[in-house]
N, C-alpha and C positions, 0 to 999 in steps of 0.2 A: 677740739679731738672729737675722737669718731668713738662713739660709745657702744658697746657690746653688746649681745641677744642678751635677753637676762627669760626665762623661762621657755617651754620646746611647747614640740606639739605634733600628731598625726593627724596625716587628713586620708582617709579609703572612704570609695566609693563604694557603698551596701543597693542595689539595688538605681532606686532614684534618691536613695538619703546617703550623703555627705555625713561621714561620723568625722566630727573633729572631737580634739580624746585631748585636755590639755592640759601640763605639769608644771608645779613648781610656782614662782615668782616672777608675774609679767612686767616686763617696761613697753614701751610704746614700738620698739625697733622689732620684738620680736613679734607684736601685731600687724608692724608693714609684712615681716618679710609669709605671715598666717595670710596677707594679705594675697602677696605678692605668687604665691604657691599656689593659695586656691584658685585663687582666676586662671589660672592654666589648667583648673580640672578642671572648670562654670565653662570657659570657650572648649574644650574636649567634648564634653557631655551636649555641643547642641541644643540645640530646642527648646527641649521636652525638659517640663515643668520638675525643679526638683527641691527636697526639705534639706532642712541645718537641725540635724543635733550633736549641740554642744555639750557634751560628756567634762565635764569640769572636777571629778573627783577626787582628781589627785593634782587638782589645782589650788594654789595656792592662797594671794594674793596679786593686786595687780597697782602699781602704780596710774592717776588719774591722769595722765597723758596716756597711759594701753586703751585704761577704756575709753576714752575720747578715738582713739582709731579702730578702736572693735568698732562701734560704732560705724564713722565708716566705710568696715569691711560690713556689715551688716549693710547695707542703705545699698552696698556693690550691690552682695548679693541679690538683692530685692532688681537690681535691675540687671541679671545672667538668670534671671528666670527661678531662684526660691522665692516657694511660696507656701511654703512653715517650715514652724522652726521651733522644737524645745530642746531644753534645759534640763542637764543632770547636776548637782550642785553638792561637795562635800558638809554642808552642814546650812543649817538658815544662817545663821554670818555670813556667808559664801553669798546667799538668794540675795537677803536686804542688798549685801554690798553690792548686787546688780542691777540690784531692784527699779530705781531708775529708768537702764535701760529698757528689765522687759518690760516697759509700763511704755514704752515709747513703741516699740517690737509689735504689742499687742494690741494698737491701731494703726497697723500698717498691713499687717496681716496674720496671718491666724497663729500660735504663738500658746505653751504651757509649759508650768512646770513641772516635769517627771520624778516622778519619786525617784524614781530607778533605770536599768535600761530594759527591761522586762516591758513597764507602763511606759516607755519614750517611745519602742519599736510599737506596741502597741497602740498607741496616738497614732503614728506617723500612717499607721498601716490603714488607718481609717480614714484620713487625708485624702480628697481625689487626686487624679493624679500620684498617686504615689503608695509604692508597693516593694517593699525587701526581706525576707526573709535568711537573713544571714544572719549570727551572731558573732564578735568578736571572737 
């Protein structure tokens, strides 16, 4: 049986920042599609370092398999030039849900949790080799 994607996303470059916005409740199929589409963007971006802004303000939840697949997406991003990450979560509950991933991420790259979009962009713009002034 082939499963359908649950959850959706958008991916957009803003300078050297990849803005990934997440919507709905996610399964691992959604994350695999995110990874596939992001890989094309990473490859087109070339050798330049870049940062990820994970905008989860409209994200509801994810299966355990989706969180495992998201970690593979994250690790591959590091291999393709990602050098800083911040996320925005809709609630403390959501932040707690991803806290094991956030803790692992902070051991591998510059990582912070941001309270809102403006704070996320401000923090990313303080990181070496990253800059963006565009708003969504």
